[in-house]
C-alpha atoms as one frame of an Amber mdcrd trajectory, in Angstrom:
protein
 -49.950  -2.282   9.039 -50.136   0.566  11.471 -53.102   0.906  14.057 -55.923
   3.014  13.260 -56.930   5.417  15.799 -60.012   7.490  15.461 -60.230  11.095
  16.401 -63.104  13.552  17.016 -63.721  17.170  19.097 -66.353  19.541  19.161
 -65.358  23.350  18.102 -63.701  23.626  21.658 -61.648  20.654  20.957 -60.655
  22.064  17.764 -57.114  22.919  17.948 -56.145  20.524  20.413 -57.615  17.749
  18.044 -55.453  18.993  15.135 -51.942  18.516  17.400 -53.024  15.244  18.893
 -53.569  14.172  15.757 -50.977  15.494  13.801 -48.931  13.287  17.006 -50.094
  10.258  17.082 -49.594  10.338  12.788 -45.668  11.336  13.105 -46.006   7.987
  15.835 -46.882   6.068  13.035 -50.811   5.894  13.796 -53.169   6.079  10.738
 -55.084   8.611  12.291 -59.191   9.049  10.955 -60.046  12.338  11.864 -64.059
  12.504  12.270 -63.954  16.198  12.520 -64.960  18.899  13.175 -62.449  20.281
  11.069 -62.688  24.091  11.926 -63.065  25.910  15.029 -66.633  26.944  13.852
 -69.294  26.102  17.101 -70.981  22.483  16.698 -72.621  19.921  18.560 -70.729
  17.876  20.502 -72.916  14.455  19.384 -72.131  15.080  15.912 -68.369  14.009
  16.623 -69.512  12.101  19.868 -71.416   8.974  18.415 -69.079   8.440  15.409
 -66.483   8.034  17.831 -68.416   5.826  20.015 -69.588   3.686  16.830 -65.873
   3.430  15.876 -64.720   1.535  18.914 -67.828  -0.587  18.822 -67.585  -2.058
  16.126 -64.341  -3.580  16.922 -62.593  -2.515  14.136 -60.143  -0.251  16.118
 -58.534  -0.522  19.350 -59.083   2.747  21.110 -59.949   6.349  19.751 -59.502
   9.517  21.168 -62.506  12.463  22.005 -61.424  15.930  22.997 -64.596  17.920
  23.098 -66.321  20.731  25.589 -68.510  18.839  27.319 -66.224  16.806  29.514
 -67.922  13.981  30.231 -70.352  14.232  26.989 -67.810  11.550  24.924 -67.833
   8.409  27.866 -71.361   9.497  27.635 -72.010   8.747  23.998 -69.745   5.970
  24.207 -71.203   3.500  26.737 -74.585   4.081  25.684 -76.910   1.878  23.541
 -76.567   0.866  20.694 -72.546   1.635  21.221 -71.675  -0.424  23.922 -67.513
   1.129  24.480 -66.555   2.518  27.191 -65.295   5.672  27.327 -62.682   7.601
  30.288 -62.856  11.178  31.881 -59.005  12.364  32.162 -56.704  15.671  32.079
 -54.004  13.510  31.984 -53.127  10.005  30.478 -52.817   7.623  33.447 -56.425
   6.997  34.045 -57.505   7.039  30.672 -56.456   3.556  30.832 -59.313   2.244
  32.181 -61.274   2.734  29.141 -61.877   0.682  26.103
């Protein structure tokens, strides 16, 4: 069974989210797209919180959030009741510290 990876983005990250989702799918991952599903203006919390809840549930090992706010995703991921561990990075190397 393929590892499921949830992925989410606000409007600022929509285009990159689509590319990442395709790349992950091409690599054999089961991608769960939590939205947004267009480049129309959105609120990052509408996507960061469900992504963080996916991680906190214990059903997935990792997820991808691409939001224009930068630190908004890790803040959402580590706040109660989610208890995950988010990372902000411009490259894959530092992301390894997040959960």
